[in-house]
N, CA, C, O and CB atoms as a CASP TS submission, in Angstrom:
PFRMAT TS
TARGET T0000
AUTHOR 0000-0000-0000
METHOD Language model
MODEL 1
PARENT N/A
ATOM      1  N   MET     1      70.798  71.501-148.316  1.00  0.00           N
ATOM      2  CA  MET     1      69.946  70.197-148.768  1.00  0.00           C
ATOM      3  C   MET     1      68.639  70.424-149.661  1.00  0.00           C
ATOM      4  O   MET     1      67.499  70.294-149.213  1.00  0.00           O
ATOM      5  CB  MET     1      69.431  69.432-147.437  1.00  0.00           C
ATOM      6  N   THR     2      68.924  70.759-150.907  1.00  0.00           N
ATOM      7  CA  THR     2      67.889  70.938-151.674  1.00  0.00           C
ATOM      8  C   THR     2      67.310  69.505-152.114  1.00  0.00           C
ATOM      9  O   THR     2      67.993  68.546-152.474  1.00  0.00           O
ATOM     10  CB  THR     2      68.302  71.820-152.797  1.00  0.00           C
ATOM     11  N   GLY     3      65.609  69.565-151.989  1.00  0.00           N
ATOM     12  CA  GLY     3      64.801  68.270-152.108  1.00  0.00           C
ATOM     13  C   GLY     3      64.912  67.599-151.221  1.00  0.00           C
ATOM     14  O   GLY     3      64.388  66.542-151.574  1.00  0.00           O
ATOM     15  N   CYS     4      65.259  67.496-150.257  1.00  0.00           N
ATOM     16  CA  CYS     4      65.123  66.596-149.097  1.00  0.00           C
ATOM     17  C   CYS     4      64.044  67.164-148.043  1.00  0.00           C
ATOM     18  O   CYS     4      63.804  68.336-147.753  1.00  0.00           O
ATOM     19  CB  CYS     4      66.566  66.426-148.397  1.00  0.00           C
ATOM     20  N   GLN     5      63.584  66.217-147.658  1.00  0.00           N
ATOM     21  CA  GLN     5      62.397  66.516-146.569  1.00  0.00           C
ATOM     22  C   GLN     5      62.770  65.396-145.705  1.00  0.00           C
ATOM     23  O   GLN     5      62.816  64.316-146.294  1.00  0.00           O
ATOM     24  CB  GLN     5      60.661  66.457-147.126  1.00  0.00           C
ATOM     25  N   GLY     6      63.134  65.376-144.064  1.00  0.00           N
ATOM     26  CA  GLY     6      62.702  64.808-143.303  1.00  0.00           C
ATOM     27  C   GLY     6      61.464  64.563-142.524  1.00  0.00           C
ATOM     28  O   GLY     6      60.807  65.603-142.493  1.00  0.00           O
ATOM     29  N   GLU     7      60.861  63.546-141.851  1.00  0.00           N
ATOM     30  CA  GLU     7      59.700  63.876-141.138  1.00  0.00           C
ATOM     31  C   GLU     7      59.278  64.134-139.951  1.00  0.00           C
ATOM     32  O   GLU     7      58.160  63.948-139.470  1.00  0.00           O
ATOM     33  CB  GLU     7      59.148  63.296-141.281  1.00  0.00           C
ATOM     34  N   LEU     8      60.415  64.666-139.392  1.00  0.00           N
ATOM     35  CA  LEU     8      60.054  65.394-137.776  1.00  0.00           C
ATOM     36  C   LEU     8      60.991  67.085-137.847  1.00  0.00           C
ATOM     37  O   LEU     8      62.188  67.359-137.760  1.00  0.00           O
ATOM     38  CB  LEU     8      60.965  64.025-136.064  1.00  0.00           C
ATOM     39  N   VAL     9      59.728  67.939-138.048  1.00  0.00           N
ATOM     40  CA  VAL     9      60.491  68.886-138.519  1.00  0.00           C
ATOM     41  C   VAL     9      60.255  69.975-137.122  1.00  0.00           C
ATOM     42  O   VAL     9      59.158  70.017-136.565  1.00  0.00           O
ATOM     43  CB  VAL     9      59.982  69.390-140.155  1.00  0.00           C
ATOM     44  N   ASN    10      61.239  70.692-136.731  1.00  0.00           N
ATOM     45  CA  ASN    10      61.613  71.520-135.213  1.00  0.00           C
ATOM     46  C   ASN    10      61.627  70.604-134.326  1.00  0.00           C
ATOM     47  O   ASN    10      61.836  71.228-133.286  1.00  0.00           O
ATOM     48  CB  ASN    10      60.577  72.666-134.624  1.00  0.00           C
ATOM     49  N   GLU    11      61.547  69.617-134.093  1.00  0.00           N
ATOM     50  CA  GLU    11      61.569  68.922-133.032  1.00  0.00           C
ATOM     51  C   GLU    11      62.800  68.737-132.580  1.00  0.00           C
ATOM     52  O   GLU    11      63.761  68.872-133.338  1.00  0.00           O
ATOM     53  CB  GLU    11      60.984  67.870-133.170  1.00  0.00           C
ATOM     54  N   ASP    12      62.981  68.317-130.949  1.00  0.00           N
ATOM     55  CA  ASP    12      63.863  68.303-130.226  1.00  0.00           C
ATOM     56  C   ASP    12      64.196  66.794-129.940  1.00  0.00           C
ATOM     57  O   ASP    12      63.454  65.913-129.507  1.00  0.00           O
ATOM     58  CB  ASP    12      63.552  69.117-129.197  1.00  0.00           C
ATOM     59  N   PHE    13      65.793  66.734-130.378  1.00  0.00           N
ATOM     60  CA  PHE    13      66.603  65.308-130.336  1.00  0.00           C
ATOM     61  C   PHE    13      67.396  65.353-129.218  1.00  0.00           C
ATOM     62  O   PHE    13      67.734  66.493-128.900  1.00  0.00           O
ATOM     63  CB  PHE    13      67.565  64.982-131.598  1.00  0.00           C
ATOM     64  N   GLU    14      67.835  64.373-128.458  1.00  0.00           N
ATOM     65  CA  GLU    14      69.136  64.187-127.729  1.00  0.00           C
ATOM     66  C   GLU    14      70.000  63.802-128.345  1.00  0.00           C
ATOM     67  O   GLU    14      69.936  62.646-128.760  1.00  0.00           O
ATOM     68  CB  GLU    14      69.177  63.457-126.785  1.00  0.00           C
ATOM     69  N   VAL    15      71.210  64.663-128.662  1.00  0.00           N
ATOM     70  CA  VAL    15      72.403  63.927-129.543  1.00  0.00           C
ATOM     71  C   VAL    15      73.405  63.979-128.798  1.00  0.00           C
ATOM     72  O   VAL    15      73.853  64.898-128.112  1.00  0.00           O
ATOM     73  CB  VAL    15      72.832  64.513-130.913  1.00  0.00           C
ATOM     74  N   TYR    16      73.902  62.433-129.046  1.00  0.00           N
ATOM     75  CA  TYR    16      75.481  62.286-128.197  1.00  0.00           C
ATOM     76  C   TYR    16      76.519  61.990-129.161  1.00  0.00           C
ATOM     77  O   TYR    16      76.080  61.353-130.118  1.00  0.00           O
ATOM     78  CB  TYR    16      75.587  60.962-127.012  1.00  0.00           C
ATOM     79  N   ILE    17      77.445  62.183-129.202  1.00  0.00           N
ATOM     80  CA  ILE    17      78.720  62.110-129.907  1.00  0.00           C
ATOM     81  C   ILE    17      79.880  61.328-129.782  1.00  0.00           C
ATOM     82  O   ILE    17      79.159  60.406-129.400  1.00  0.00           O
ATOM     83  CB  ILE    17      79.143  63.060-129.845  1.00  0.00           C
ATOM     84  N   GLU    18      80.623  61.002-129.759  1.00  0.00           N
ATOM     85  CA  GLU    18      82.021  60.418-129.471  1.00  0.00           C
ATOM     86  C   GLU    18      82.803  60.170-130.207  1.00  0.00           C
ATOM     87  O   GLU    18      82.533  59.305-131.039  1.00  0.00           O
ATOM     88  CB  GLU    18      82.101  59.491-128.974  1.00  0.00           C
ATOM     89  N   ASP    19      84.045  60.779-130.229  1.00  0.00           N
ATOM     90  CA  ASP    19      85.248  60.174-130.986  1.00  0.00           C
ATOM     91  C   ASP    19      85.727  59.146-131.244  1.00  0.00           C
ATOM     92  O   ASP    19      85.201  58.385-130.431  1.00  0.00           O
ATOM     93  CB  ASP    19      86.035  60.416-130.725  1.00  0.00           C
ATOM     94  N   ASN    20      86.545  58.448-131.981  1.00  0.00           N
ATOM     95  CA  ASN    20      86.954  57.306-131.656  1.00  0.00           C
ATOM     96  C   ASN    20      88.020  56.780-130.851  1.00  0.00           C
ATOM     97  O   ASN    20      88.566  55.676-130.864  1.00  0.00           O
ATOM     98  CB  ASN    20      87.046  56.933-132.490  1.00  0.00           C
ATOM     99  N   GLU    21      88.258  58.119-129.928  1.00  0.00           N
ATOM    100  CA  GLU    21      89.128  58.036-128.983  1.00  0.00           C
ATOM    101  C   GLU    21      88.871  58.091-127.526  1.00  0.00           C
ATOM    102  O   GLU    21      89.644  58.085-126.568  1.00  0.00           O
ATOM    103  CB  GLU    21      89.863  58.840-129.250  1.00  0.00           C
ATOM    104  N   GLY    22      86.961  58.174-127.653  1.00  0.00           N
ATOM    105  CA  GLY    22      86.435  58.353-126.570  1.00  0.00           C
ATOM    106  C   GLY    22      85.877  59.604-125.815  1.00  0.00           C
ATOM    107  O   GLY    22      85.187  59.697-124.800  1.00  0.00           O
ATOM    108  N   ASN    23      86.473  60.637-126.753  1.00  0.00           N
ATOM    109  CA  ASN    23      86.402  62.238-126.132  1.00  0.00           C
ATOM    110  C   ASN    23      84.852  62.551-126.559  1.00  0.00           C
ATOM    111  O   ASN    23      84.568  62.315-127.733  1.00  0.00           O
ATOM    112  CB  ASN    23      87.712  63.556-126.983  1.00  0.00           C
ATOM    113  N   VAL    24      83.868  63.042-125.739  1.00  0.00           N
ATOM    114  CA  VAL    24      82.501  63.429-125.711  1.00  0.00           C
ATOM    115  C   VAL    24      82.702  64.771-126.825  1.00  0.00           C
ATOM    116  O   VAL    24      83.701  65.482-126.710  1.00  0.00           O
ATOM    117  CB  VAL    24      81.889  63.807-123.980  1.00  0.00           C
ATOM    118  N   VAL    25      81.972  64.965-127.584  1.00  0.00           N
ATOM    119  CA  VAL    25      82.076  65.949-129.137  1.00  0.00           C
ATOM    120  C   VAL    25      80.736  67.022-128.745  1.00  0.00           C
ATOM    121  O   VAL    25      80.627  68.248-128.780  1.00  0.00           O
ATOM    122  CB  VAL    25      81.664  64.737-131.065  1.00  0.00           C
ATOM    123  N   LEU    26      79.845  65.967-128.379  1.00  0.00           N
ATOM    124  CA  LEU    26      78.362  66.476-128.123  1.00  0.00           C
ATOM    125  C   LEU    26      77.485  65.675-127.485  1.00  0.00           C
ATOM    126  O   LEU    26      77.266  64.512-127.824  1.00  0.00           O
ATOM    127  CB  LEU    26      77.685  66.777-129.274  1.00  0.00           C
ATOM    128  N   ASP    27      76.876  66.329-126.417  1.00  0.00           N
ATOM    129  CA  ASP    27      75.926  65.532-125.441  1.00  0.00           C
ATOM    130  C   ASP    27      75.036  66.821-125.551  1.00  0.00           C
ATOM    131  O   ASP    27      75.451  67.903-125.135  1.00  0.00           O
ATOM    132  CB  ASP    27      76.550  64.950-123.702  1.00  0.00           C
ATOM    133  N   ASP    28      73.670  66.655-126.183  1.00  0.00           N
ATOM    134  CA  ASP    28      72.909  67.901-126.121  1.00  0.00           C
ATOM    135  C   ASP    28      71.522  67.583-126.674  1.00  0.00           C
ATOM    136  O   ASP    28      71.188  66.520-127.198  1.00  0.00           O
ATOM    137  CB  ASP    28      73.618  69.076-126.936  1.00  0.00           C
ATOM    138  N   THR    29      70.662  68.808-126.453  1.00  0.00           N
ATOM    139  CA  THR    29      69.526  68.628-126.965  1.00  0.00           C
ATOM    140  C   THR    29      69.798  69.475-128.317  1.00  0.00           C
ATOM    141  O   THR    29      70.330  70.585-128.315  1.00  0.00           O
ATOM    142  CB  THR    29      68.339  69.043-125.994  1.00  0.00           C
ATOM    143  N   VAL    30      69.275  68.668-129.673  1.00  0.00           N
ATOM    144  CA  VAL    30      69.307  69.820-130.842  1.00  0.00           C
ATOM    145  C   VAL    30      67.841  69.597-131.690  1.00  0.00           C
ATOM    146  O   VAL    30      67.313  68.551-132.069  1.00  0.00           O
ATOM    147  CB  VAL    30      70.840  69.580-132.028  1.00  0.00           C
ATOM    148  N   GLN    31      67.486  70.751-131.803  1.00  0.00           N
ATOM    149  CA  GLN    31      66.553  70.669-132.653  1.00  0.00           C
ATOM    150  C   GLN    31      66.442  70.684-134.141  1.00  0.00           C
ATOM    151  O   GLN    31      66.998  71.537-134.833  1.00  0.00           O
ATOM    152  CB  GLN    31      66.005  71.367-132.317  1.00  0.00           C
ATOM    153  N   SER    32      65.637  69.625-134.654  1.00  0.00           N
ATOM    154  CA  SER    32      65.644  69.778-136.436  1.00  0.00           C
ATOM    155  C   SER    32      65.232  71.071-137.016  1.00  0.00           C
ATOM    156  O   SER    32      64.571  72.028-136.613  1.00  0.00           O
ATOM    157  CB  SER    32      64.579  68.736-137.176  1.00  0.00           C
ATOM    158  N   LEU    33      65.798  70.790-138.009  1.00  0.00           N
ATOM    159  CA  LEU    33      65.415  72.227-139.237  1.00  0.00           C
ATOM    160  C   LEU    33      64.267  72.336-139.580  1.00  0.00           C
ATOM    161  O   LEU    33      63.543  71.363-139.367  1.00  0.00           O
ATOM    162  CB  LEU    33      66.027  72.240-140.685  1.00  0.00           C
ATOM    163  N   PRO    34      63.846  73.199-140.045  1.00  0.00           N
ATOM    164  CA  PRO    34      62.266  73.058-140.969  1.00  0.00           C
ATOM    165  C   PRO    34      62.184  72.135-141.944  1.00  0.00           C
ATOM    166  O   PRO    34      61.052  71.728-142.204  1.00  0.00           O
ATOM    167  CB  PRO    34      61.831  74.331-141.810  1.00  0.00           C
ATOM    168  N   ASN    35      63.402  71.553-142.758  1.00  0.00           N
ATOM    169  CA  ASN    35      63.483  70.344-143.533  1.00  0.00           C
ATOM    170  C   ASN    35      63.612  69.189-142.791  1.00  0.00           C
ATOM    171  O   ASN    35      63.650  68.106-143.375  1.00  0.00           O
ATOM    172  CB  ASN    35      64.503  70.376-144.412  1.00  0.00           C
ATOM    173  N   GLY    36      63.707  69.279-141.247  1.00  0.00           N
ATOM    174  CA  GLY    36      63.560  67.916-140.718  1.00  0.00           C
ATOM    175  C   GLY    36      64.761  67.380-140.221  1.00  0.00           C
ATOM    176  O   GLY    36      64.749  66.544-139.317  1.00  0.00           O
ATOM    177  N   PHE    37      65.696  67.752-140.687  1.00  0.00           N
ATOM    178  CA  PHE    37      67.419  67.418-140.404  1.00  0.00           C
ATOM    179  C   PHE    37      67.905  67.909-139.390  1.00  0.00           C
ATOM    180  O   PHE    37      67.475  69.001-139.017  1.00  0.00           O
ATOM    181  CB  PHE    37      68.413  67.901-141.379  1.00  0.00           C
ATOM    182  N   ILE    38      68.930  67.252-138.661  1.00  0.00           N
ATOM    183  CA  ILE    38      69.568  68.274-137.658  1.00  0.00           C
ATOM    184  C   ILE    38      70.932  68.337-138.540  1.00  0.00           C
ATOM    185  O   ILE    38      71.498  67.425-139.144  1.00  0.00           O
ATOM    186  CB  ILE    38      69.754  67.696-135.823  1.00  0.00           C
ATOM    187  N   ASP    39      71.354  70.021-138.388  1.00  0.00           N
ATOM    188  CA  ASP    39      72.820  70.337-139.104  1.00  0.00           C
ATOM    189  C   ASP    39      74.029  70.231-137.873  1.00  0.00           C
ATOM    190  O   ASP    39      74.149  70.976-136.901  1.00  0.00           O
ATOM    191  CB  ASP    39      72.817  72.131-139.861  1.00  0.00           C
ATOM    192  N   LEU    40      74.679  69.331-138.161  1.00  0.00           N
ATOM    193  CA  LEU    40      76.099  69.356-137.504  1.00  0.00           C
ATOM    194  C   LEU    40      77.167  69.626-138.146  1.00  0.00           C
ATOM    195  O   LEU    40      77.329  69.269-139.313  1.00  0.00           O
ATOM    196  CB  LEU    40      76.441  68.285-136.991  1.00  0.00           C
ATOM    197  N   TRP    41      78.010  70.271-137.490  1.00  0.00           N
ATOM    198  CA  TRP    41      79.606  70.669-137.859  1.00  0.00           C
ATOM    199  C   TRP    41      80.814  70.278-137.233  1.00  0.00           C
ATOM    200  O   TRP    41      81.379  70.963-136.381  1.00  0.00           O
ATOM    201  CB  TRP    41      79.798  71.948-137.764  1.00  0.00           C
ATOM    202  N   LEU    42      81.267  69.039-137.704  1.00  0.00           N
ATOM    203  CA  LEU    42      82.617  68.605-136.867  1.00  0.00           C
ATOM    204  C   LEU    42      83.962  67.983-137.198  1.00  0.00           C
ATOM    205  O   LEU    42      84.055  67.193-138.137  1.00  0.00           O
ATOM    206  CB  LEU    42      82.269  67.780-136.064  1.00  0.00           C
ATOM    207  N   PRO    43      84.866  68.271-136.553  1.00  0.00           N
ATOM    208  CA  PRO    43      85.802  68.041-137.086  1.00  0.00           C
ATOM    209  C   PRO    43      86.466  67.593-138.044  1.00  0.00           C
ATOM    210  O   PRO    43      86.269  66.381-137.957  1.00  0.00           O
ATOM    211  CB  PRO    43      85.984  67.836-136.716  1.00  0.00           C
ATOM    212  N   ARG    44      87.213  67.786-139.018  1.00  0.00           N
ATOM    213  CA  ARG    44      87.443  66.184-140.337  1.00  0.00           C
ATOM    214  C   ARG    44      88.298  65.617-139.461  1.00  0.00           C
ATOM    215  O   ARG    44      88.776  66.002-138.394  1.00  0.00           O
ATOM    216  CB  ARG    44      88.365  66.356-142.283  1.00  0.00           C
ATOM    217  N   ASP    45      88.438  64.335-140.299  1.00  0.00           N
ATOM    218  CA  ASP    45      89.549  63.561-140.217  1.00  0.00           C
ATOM    219  C   ASP    45      89.377  62.534-139.149  1.00  0.00           C
ATOM    220  O   ASP    45      90.340  61.865-138.775  1.00  0.00           O
ATOM    221  CB  ASP    45      90.706  64.375-140.006  1.00  0.00           C
ATOM    222  N   ARG    46      88.251  62.394-138.672  1.00  0.00           N
ATOM    223  CA  ARG    46      87.562  61.184-137.418  1.00  0.00           C
ATOM    224  C   ARG    46      86.636  60.741-137.423  1.00  0.00           C
ATOM    225  O   ARG    46      85.626  61.180-137.973  1.00  0.00           O
ATOM    226  CB  ARG    46      87.344  61.416-136.228  1.00  0.00           C
ATOM    227  N   THR    47      86.763  59.626-136.726  1.00  0.00           N
ATOM    228  CA  THR    47      85.543  58.929-136.829  1.00  0.00           C
ATOM    229  C   THR    47      84.352  59.197-135.670  1.00  0.00           C
ATOM    230  O   THR    47      84.581  59.876-134.669  1.00  0.00           O
ATOM    231  CB  THR    47      85.948  57.492-136.840  1.00  0.00           C
ATOM    232  N   TYR    48      83.401  58.739-135.871  1.00  0.00           N
ATOM    233  CA  TYR    48      82.445  59.173-134.620  1.00  0.00           C
ATOM    234  C   TYR    48      81.670  58.020-134.647  1.00  0.00           C
ATOM    235  O   TYR    48      81.502  57.297-135.629  1.00  0.00           O
ATOM    236  CB  TYR    48      81.489  60.623-134.732  1.00  0.00           C
ATOM    237  N   GLN    49      81.027  57.820-133.116  1.00  0.00           N
ATOM    238  CA  GLN    49      79.759  57.450-132.799  1.00  0.00           C
ATOM    239  C   GLN    49      78.830  58.213-132.578  1.00  0.00           C
ATOM    240  O   GLN    49      79.022  59.147-131.800  1.00  0.00           O
ATOM    241  CB  GLN    49      79.729  56.835-131.974  1.00  0.00           C
ATOM    242  N   ILE    50      77.446  58.020-133.252  1.00  0.00           N
ATOM    243  CA  ILE    50      76.181  58.994-132.617  1.00  0.00           C
ATOM    244  C   ILE    50      74.772  57.750-132.630  1.00  0.00           C
ATOM    245  O   ILE    50      74.291  56.847-133.314  1.00  0.00           O
ATOM    246  CB  ILE    50      75.772  60.751-133.965  1.00  0.00           C
ATOM    247  N   THR    51      74.572  58.569-131.212  1.00  0.00           N
ATOM    248  CA  THR    51      73.134  58.418-130.688  1.00  0.00           C
ATOM    249  C   THR    51      72.232  59.418-130.703  1.00  0.00           C
ATOM    250  O   THR    51      72.358  60.444-130.035  1.00  0.00           O
ATOM    251  CB  THR    51      73.108  58.080-129.464  1.00  0.00           C
ATOM    252  N   ILE    52      71.154  59.140-131.563  1.00  0.00           N
ATOM    253  CA  ILE    52      70.432  60.145-131.190  1.00  0.00           C
ATOM    254  C   ILE    52      68.940  59.652-130.738  1.00  0.00           C
ATOM    255  O   ILE    52      68.496  58.648-131.295  1.00  0.00           O
ATOM    256  CB  ILE    52      70.456  61.117-132.304  1.00  0.00           C
ATOM    257  N   ALA    53      68.134  60.328-129.733  1.00  0.00           N
ATOM    258  CA  ALA    53      67.112  59.624-129.069  1.00  0.00           C
ATOM    259  C   ALA    53      65.848  60.701-129.408  1.00  0.00           C
ATOM    260  O   ALA    53      66.181  61.881-129.514  1.00  0.00           O
ATOM    261  CB  ALA    53      67.493  59.333-127.348  1.00  0.00           C
ATOM    262  N   TYR    54      64.612  60.408-129.559  1.00  0.00           N
ATOM    263  CA  TYR    54      63.163  61.004-129.564  1.00  0.00           C
ATOM    264  C   TYR    54      62.241  60.174-129.322  1.00  0.00           C
ATOM    265  O   TYR    54      61.930  59.094-129.824  1.00  0.00           O
ATOM    266  CB  TYR    54      62.757  61.585-130.719  1.00  0.00           C
ATOM    267  N   ASP    55      61.793  60.859-128.410  1.00  0.00           N
ATOM    268  CA  ASP    55      60.138  60.051-128.078  1.00  0.00           C
ATOM    269  C   ASP    55      60.453  58.357-127.554  1.00  0.00           C
ATOM    270  O   ASP    55      59.738  57.361-127.672  1.00  0.00           O
ATOM    271  CB  ASP    55      58.947  59.942-129.956  1.00  0.00           C
ATOM    272  N   GLY    56      61.726  58.509-126.987  1.00  0.00           N
ATOM    273  CA  GLY    56      61.809  57.150-126.360  1.00  0.00           C
ATOM    274  C   GLY    56      62.123  55.695-127.603  1.00  0.00           C
ATOM    275  O   GLY    56      61.839  54.499-127.652  1.00  0.00           O
ATOM    276  N   LYS    57      62.911  56.758-128.517  1.00  0.00           N
ATOM    277  CA  LYS    57      63.385  55.826-129.830  1.00  0.00           C
ATOM    278  C   LYS    57      64.752  56.295-130.216  1.00  0.00           C
ATOM    279  O   LYS    57      65.032  57.470-130.454  1.00  0.00           O
ATOM    280  CB  LYS    57      62.348  55.982-131.239  1.00  0.00           C
ATOM    281  N   THR    58      65.556  55.314-130.258  1.00  0.00           N
ATOM    282  CA  THR    58      66.692  55.669-130.906  1.00  0.00           C
ATOM    283  C   THR    58      67.747  55.127-131.845  1.00  0.00           C
ATOM    284  O   THR    58      67.817  53.920-132.072  1.00  0.00           O
ATOM    285  CB  THR    58      67.166  55.940-130.190  1.00  0.00           C
ATOM    286  N   ALA    59      68.765  56.216-132.525  1.00  0.00           N
ATOM    287  CA  ALA    59      69.081  55.382-133.501  1.00  0.00           C
ATOM    288  C   ALA    59      70.666  55.529-133.318  1.00  0.00           C
ATOM    289  O   ALA    59      70.927  56.551-132.684  1.00  0.00           O
ATOM    290  CB  ALA    59      68.408  55.764-134.951  1.00  0.00           C
ATOM    291  N   GLU    60      71.966  54.686-133.752  1.00  0.00           N
ATOM    292  CA  GLU    60      72.812  54.531-133.132  1.00  0.00           C
ATOM    293  C   GLU    60      73.672  54.018-134.747  1.00  0.00           C
ATOM    294  O   GLU    60      73.197  53.137-135.464  1.00  0.00           O
ATOM    295  CB  GLU    60      72.497  53.614-131.730  1.00  0.00           C
ATOM    296  N   SER    61      74.993  54.777-135.086  1.00  0.00           N
ATOM    297  CA  SER    61      75.820  54.778-135.902  1.00  0.00           C
ATOM    298  C   SER    61      76.844  55.500-136.027  1.00  0.00           C
ATOM    299  O   SER    61      77.135  56.564-135.482  1.00  0.00           O
ATOM    300  CB  SER    61      75.393  54.815-136.646  1.00  0.00           C
ATOM    301  N   GLU    62      77.532  54.708-136.972  1.00  0.00           N
ATOM    302  CA  GLU    62      79.202  54.972-137.005  1.00  0.00           C
ATOM    303  C   GLU    62      79.377  55.875-138.028  1.00  0.00           C
ATOM    304  O   GLU    62      78.679  55.630-139.012  1.00  0.00           O
ATOM    305  CB  GLU    62      80.197  53.642-137.322  1.00  0.00           C
ATOM    306  N   PHE    63      80.055  56.798-138.104  1.00  0.00           N
ATOM    307  CA  PHE    63      80.452  57.855-139.987  1.00  0.00           C
ATOM    308  C   PHE    63      81.645  58.514-139.211  1.00  0.00           C
ATOM    309  O   PHE    63      82.083  58.460-138.061  1.00  0.00           O
ATOM    310  CB  PHE    63      78.830  59.588-140.894  1.00  0.00           C
ATOM    311  N   SER    64      82.019  59.269-140.569  1.00  0.00           N
ATOM    312  CA  SER    64      83.694  59.712-140.656  1.00  0.00           C
ATOM    313  C   SER    64      83.316  60.978-141.247  1.00  0.00           C
ATOM    314  O   SER    64      82.152  61.213-141.574  1.00  0.00           O
ATOM    315  CB  SER    64      84.939  58.684-141.718  1.00  0.00           C
ATOM    316  N   THR    65      84.392  61.907-141.411  1.00  0.00           N
ATOM    317  CA  THR    65      84.801  63.165-141.793  1.00  0.00           C
ATOM    318  C   THR    65      85.749  63.520-142.097  1.00  0.00           C
ATOM    319  O   THR    65      86.276  64.619-141.918  1.00  0.00           O
ATOM    320  CB  THR    65      84.664  63.826-141.235  1.00  0.00           C
ATOM    321  N   PHE    66      86.390  61.886-143.025  1.00  0.00           N
ATOM    322  CA  PHE    66      87.616  61.797-143.987  1.00  0.00           C
ATOM    323  C   PHE    66      87.226  62.388-145.456  1.00  0.00           C
ATOM    324  O   PHE    66      86.110  62.155-145.919  1.00  0.00           O
ATOM    325  CB  PHE    66      88.116  60.159-144.141  1.00  0.00           C
ATOM    326  N   GLU    67      87.967  62.984-146.008  1.00  0.00           N
ATOM    327  CA  GLU    67      87.523  63.482-147.369  1.00  0.00           C
ATOM    328  C   GLU    67      87.286  62.242-148.331  1.00  0.00           C
ATOM    329  O   GLU    67      87.879  61.187-148.558  1.00  0.00           O
ATOM    330  CB  GLU    67      88.661  64.496-148.012  1.00  0.00           C
ATOM    331  N   GLY    68      86.129  62.873-148.791  1.00  0.00           N
ATOM    332  CA  GLY    68      85.511  61.623-149.922  1.00  0.00           C
ATOM    333  C   GLY    68      84.710  60.933-149.142  1.00  0.00           C
ATOM    334  O   GLY    68      84.440  59.788-149.505  1.00  0.00           O
ATOM    335  N   ASP    69      84.201  61.384-148.037  1.00  0.00           N
ATOM    336  CA  ASP    69      83.249  60.697-146.829  1.00  0.00           C
ATOM    337  C   ASP    69      81.546  61.261-147.231  1.00  0.00           C
ATOM    338  O   ASP    69      81.624  62.234-147.981  1.00  0.00           O
ATOM    339  CB  ASP    69      83.864  61.423-144.930  1.00  0.00           C
ATOM    340  N   ASP    70      80.576  61.010-147.019  1.00  0.00           N
ATOM    341  CA  ASP    70      79.201  61.418-147.146  1.00  0.00           C
ATOM    342  C   ASP    70      78.881  62.749-146.133  1.00  0.00           C
ATOM    343  O   ASP    70      78.963  62.522-144.926  1.00  0.00           O
ATOM    344  CB  ASP    70      78.254  60.094-146.777  1.00  0.00           C
ATOM    345  N   THR    71      78.549  64.012-146.528  1.00  0.00           N
ATOM    346  CA  THR    71      78.358  64.918-145.627  1.00  0.00           C
ATOM    347  C   THR    71      76.855  64.830-145.276  1.00  0.00           C
ATOM    348  O   THR    71      76.558  65.583-144.348  1.00  0.00           O
ATOM    349  CB  THR    71      78.831  66.229-146.109  1.00  0.00           C
ATOM    350  N   CYS    72      75.902  64.154-145.744  1.00  0.00           N
ATOM    351  CA  CYS    72      74.618  64.137-145.586  1.00  0.00           C
ATOM    352  C   CYS    72      74.896  62.414-144.982  1.00  0.00           C
ATOM    353  O   CYS    72      75.685  61.577-145.421  1.00  0.00           O
ATOM    354  CB  CYS    72      73.586  64.580-147.116  1.00  0.00           C
ATOM    355  N   ILE    73      73.993  62.317-143.916  1.00  0.00           N
ATOM    356  CA  ILE    73      73.627  60.811-143.584  1.00  0.00           C
ATOM    357  C   ILE    73      72.093  60.739-143.520  1.00  0.00           C
ATOM    358  O   ILE    73      71.497  61.493-142.751  1.00  0.00           O
ATOM    359  CB  ILE    73      74.291  60.277-142.100  1.00  0.00           C
ATOM    360  N   THR    74      71.431  59.867-144.292  1.00  0.00           N
ATOM    361  CA  THR    74      70.332  59.997-144.280  1.00  0.00           C
ATOM    362  C   THR    74      69.475  58.815-144.331  1.00  0.00           C
ATOM    363  O   THR    74      68.317  58.711-144.734  1.00  0.00           O
ATOM    364  CB  THR    74      70.166  60.750-145.068  1.00  0.00           C
ATOM    365  N   THR    75      70.417  57.786-143.757  1.00  0.00           N
ATOM    366  CA  THR    75      69.858  56.383-143.697  1.00  0.00           C
ATOM    367  C   THR    75      69.990  55.539-141.930  1.00  0.00           C
ATOM    368  O   THR    75      70.299  54.395-141.599  1.00  0.00           O
ATOM    369  CB  THR    75      70.885  55.462-145.001  1.00  0.00           C
ATOM    370  N   MET    76      69.560  56.853-141.085  1.00  0.00           N
ATOM    371  CA  MET    76      69.572  56.817-139.718  1.00  0.00           C
ATOM    372  C   MET    76      68.134  56.646-139.587  1.00  0.00           C
ATOM    373  O   MET    76      67.318  57.414-140.098  1.00  0.00           O
ATOM    374  CB  MET    76      70.223  58.035-138.981  1.00  0.00           C
ATOM    375  N   GLN    77      67.759  55.343-138.701  1.00  0.00           N
ATOM    376  CA  GLN    77      66.310  55.424-138.313  1.00  0.00           C
ATOM    377  C   GLN    77      65.723  55.085-137.057  1.00  0.00           C
ATOM    378  O   GLN    77      65.965  53.958-136.623  1.00  0.00           O
ATOM    379  CB  GLN    77      65.668  54.725-139.086  1.00  0.00           C
ATOM    380  N   LEU    78      64.941  55.909-136.342  1.00  0.00           N
ATOM    381  CA  LEU    78      64.911  55.655-134.706  1.00  0.00           C
ATOM    382  C   LEU    78      63.910  54.461-134.711  1.00  0.00           C
ATOM    383  O   LEU    78      62.955  54.297-135.469  1.00  0.00           O
ATOM    384  CB  LEU    78      64.296  57.110-133.645  1.00  0.00           C
ATOM    385  N   SER    79      64.375  53.601-133.616  1.00  0.00           N
ATOM    386  CA  SER    79      63.200  52.171-133.568  1.00  0.00           C
ATOM    387  C   SER    79      63.573  52.278-131.984  1.00  0.00           C
ATOM    388  O   SER    79      63.070  51.496-131.177  1.00  0.00           O
ATOM    389  CB  SER    79      63.653  50.207-134.634  1.00  0.00           C
TER
END
């Protein structure tokens, strides 16, 4: 991701991801990169629910990994 900079650099986030069948794909602490983003690699052709928590705030969203889907999500905001 060139040209993008997130606000929370090298910070720890609690990340929880389930697929559309209810299988837990990730439930772990993940550190943001020097650009402020979290880099995740997930299986293709699935729909997921994600919850990200940081400092008492959370963000929840649904996304998918089908051909043509966005590979960079920049719309999630902690609240």
